[in-house]
Residue frames as qw, qx, qy, qz and C-alpha x, y, z in Angstrom:
[[0.264, -0.269, 0.578, -0.724, 7.92, -3.83, -14.18],
 [0.205, 0.086, 0.939, -0.263, 5.42, -6.15, -12.56],
 [0.144, -0.401, -0.712, -0.559, 2.36, -4.81, -14.43],
 [0.361, -0.753, -0.534, 0.134, 1.00, -3.41, -11.16],
 [0.029, 0.891, -0.084, 0.446, 1.31, 0.15, -9.93],
 [0.717, -0.136, -0.411, 0.547, 4.29, 0.55, -7.64],
 [0.313, -0.863, -0.226, 0.326, 4.89, 3.23, -4.97],
 [0.407, 0.843, -0.055, 0.348, 6.59, 6.43, -6.08],
 [0.537, 0.187, -0.412, 0.712, 9.90, 7.70, -4.74],
 [0.118, -0.341, 0.302, -0.883, 9.44, 9.26, -1.31],
 [0.748, -0.346, -0.309, -0.474, 6.60, 6.91, -0.33],
 [0.319, -0.465, 0.730, -0.386, 6.94, 5.49, 3.19],
 [0.753, 0.050, -0.609, -0.244, 6.85, 1.69, 3.20],
 [0.521, -0.476, 0.547, -0.451, 6.08, -0.17, 6.43],
 [0.634, 0.233, -0.724, -0.144, 7.37, -3.73, 6.25],
 [0.769, -0.417, 0.309, -0.374, 6.30, -6.52, 8.59],
 [0.382, -0.373, 0.841, 0.088, 8.06, -9.85, 9.20],
 [0.567, 0.232, 0.785, 0.092, 7.73, -12.18, 6.22],
 [0.456, 0.827, 0.270, -0.186, 6.93, -9.38, 3.74],
 [0.307, 0.884, -0.352, -0.038, 10.51, -8.75, 2.71],
 [0.952, -0.066, 0.044, 0.296, 13.85, -10.47, 2.18],
 [0.216, -0.845, 0.360, 0.332, 17.37, -9.19, 2.65],
 [0.071, -0.372, 0.838, 0.392, 18.64, -12.05, 0.49],
 [0.657, 0.093, -0.443, -0.602, 16.60, -14.00, -2.08],
 [0.725, -0.099, -0.673, -0.108, 14.83, -16.94, -0.46],
 [0.419, -0.140, -0.660, 0.608, 15.43, -15.80, 3.13],
 [0.251, -0.787, -0.409, -0.388, 12.35, -14.17, 4.68],
 [0.149, 0.381, -0.426, 0.807, 13.11, -11.42, 7.19],
 [0.468, -0.483, -0.729, 0.125, 11.73, -11.60, 10.72],
 [0.230, -0.403, -0.322, 0.825, 11.73, -7.93, 11.72],
 [0.225, 0.867, 0.444, 0.013, 9.65, -4.84, 10.96],
 [0.415, -0.219, 0.146, 0.871, 11.13, -1.80, 9.24],
 [0.310, 0.872, 0.264, -0.271, 10.11, 1.51, 7.74],
 [0.518, -0.059, 0.430, 0.737, 11.75, 2.52, 4.48],
 [0.317, 0.770, 0.077, -0.548, 11.27, 5.68, 2.44],
 [0.804, 0.327, 0.436, 0.238, 11.41, 4.50, -1.18],
 [0.107, -0.598, 0.402, 0.685, 14.03, 5.80, -3.59],
 [0.496, 0.343, -0.541, -0.587, 13.17, 3.36, -6.41],
 [0.794, 0.006, 0.552, -0.255, 11.55, 0.00, -7.18],
 [0.312, 0.503, -0.693, -0.412, 13.00, -2.48, -9.70],
 [0.927, 0.050, -0.221, -0.297, 12.02, -5.93, -10.96],
 [0.406, -0.524, 0.747, -0.053, 13.70, -9.01, -9.51],
 [0.197, 0.202, -0.913, -0.293, 14.22, -12.55, -10.79],
 [0.014, -0.344, -0.914, 0.213, 11.16, -13.62, -8.76],
 [0.115, -0.458, -0.429, -0.770, 7.91, -12.05, -10.04],
 [0.508, -0.678, -0.531, -0.006, 6.45, -12.19, -6.49],
 [0.506, -0.664, -0.102, 0.541, 9.13, -9.74, -5.26],
 [0.421, 0.825, 0.028, 0.376, 10.65, -6.45, -6.39],
 [0.591, -0.056, -0.273, 0.757, 13.88, -4.79, -5.32],
 [0.155, -0.948, -0.236, -0.146, 13.24, -1.69, -3.22],
 [0.540, 0.169, -0.226, 0.793, 15.99, 0.86, -2.74],
 [0.270, -0.842, -0.262, -0.387, 15.47, 3.40, 0.01],
 [0.157, 0.429, -0.516, 0.725, 16.38, 5.05, 3.29],
 [0.447, -0.469, -0.725, 0.234, 15.39, 4.25, 6.85],
 [0.219, -0.926, -0.269, -0.150, 14.00, 6.92, 9.19],
 [0.638, -0.591, 0.049, 0.492, 17.43, 7.34, 10.78],
 [0.534, 0.235, 0.325, 0.744, 18.70, 8.83, 7.50],
 [0.002, -0.786, -0.313, -0.534, 16.49, 11.88, 8.06],
 [0.571, -0.714, -0.226, 0.336, 17.90, 12.64, 11.51],
 [0.120, 0.981, -0.147, 0.035, 19.75, 15.93, 11.61],
 [0.436, -0.685, 0.573, 0.113, 22.83, 14.18, 12.96],
 [0.873, 0.149, 0.454, 0.100, 22.82, 11.50, 10.22],
 [0.098, 0.741, -0.406, -0.525, 24.07, 13.58, 7.29],
 [0.708, 0.132, 0.679, 0.141, 23.23, 10.68, 4.94],
 [0.254, 0.655, -0.332, -0.630, 24.48, 11.40, 1.42],
 [0.299, -0.064, 0.918, 0.254, 24.20, 7.86, 0.02],
 [0.364, -0.015, -0.522, -0.771, 21.85, 7.33, -2.94],
 [0.805, -0.335, -0.250, -0.422, 20.16, 4.65, -0.82],
 [0.210, -0.522, 0.739, -0.371, 20.90, 2.73, 2.39],
 [0.662, 0.038, 0.692, -0.286, 18.54, -0.21, 1.97],
 [0.496, 0.289, -0.600, -0.557, 18.20, -2.64, -0.92],
 [0.395, -0.018, 0.853, -0.340, 15.70, -5.34, -0.09],
 [0.210, -0.182, -0.819, -0.502, 13.27, -7.64, -1.85],
 [0.348, 0.134, 0.479, -0.795, 9.67, -6.75, -1.02],
 [0.337, 0.391, 0.856, 0.008, 6.48, -8.62, -1.86],
 [0.003, -0.180, -0.432, -0.884, 4.80, -7.00, -4.88],
 [0.327, -0.634, -0.676, -0.182, 1.47, -7.53, -3.08],
 [0.412, -0.627, -0.321, 0.577, 2.71, -5.29, -0.25],
 [0.224, -0.175, 0.245, 0.927, 3.96, -2.70, -2.72],
 [0.124, -0.395, -0.637, -0.650, 0.66, -2.69, -4.64],
 [0.387, -0.695, -0.601, 0.074, -1.37, -2.39, -1.42],
 [0.367, -0.487, -0.129, 0.782, 0.82, 0.53, -0.33],
 [0.109, 0.055, 0.432, 0.894, 0.24, 2.23, -3.70],
 [0.271, -0.497, -0.635, -0.526, -3.55, 1.90, -3.51],
 [0.259, -0.453, 0.303, -0.798, -3.68, 3.02, 0.13],
 [0.819, -0.276, -0.432, -0.258, -4.91, -0.37, 1.39],
 [0.785, -0.416, -0.261, 0.379, -2.17, -0.28, 4.01],
 [0.174, -0.962, 0.088, 0.188, -0.11, 2.45, 5.60]]
């Protein structure tokens, strides 16, 4: 792993534009909330793969049974700040 503490499964992660990528090298321009399932290293040490669920997966009508619905690259700085409580 990156050598930094990463958020645990179940941690809510609030992503802002530019802090994450759907595809390597393509910064995203929207905000999202993801509840983390797992965090894995990527080819780029500045980013880690985050697997998780969006808030809509917890809706009673969703019946989400997938292991995860999101797999995105997230800045390790954002992940570390989330772990230490420096950001919500």
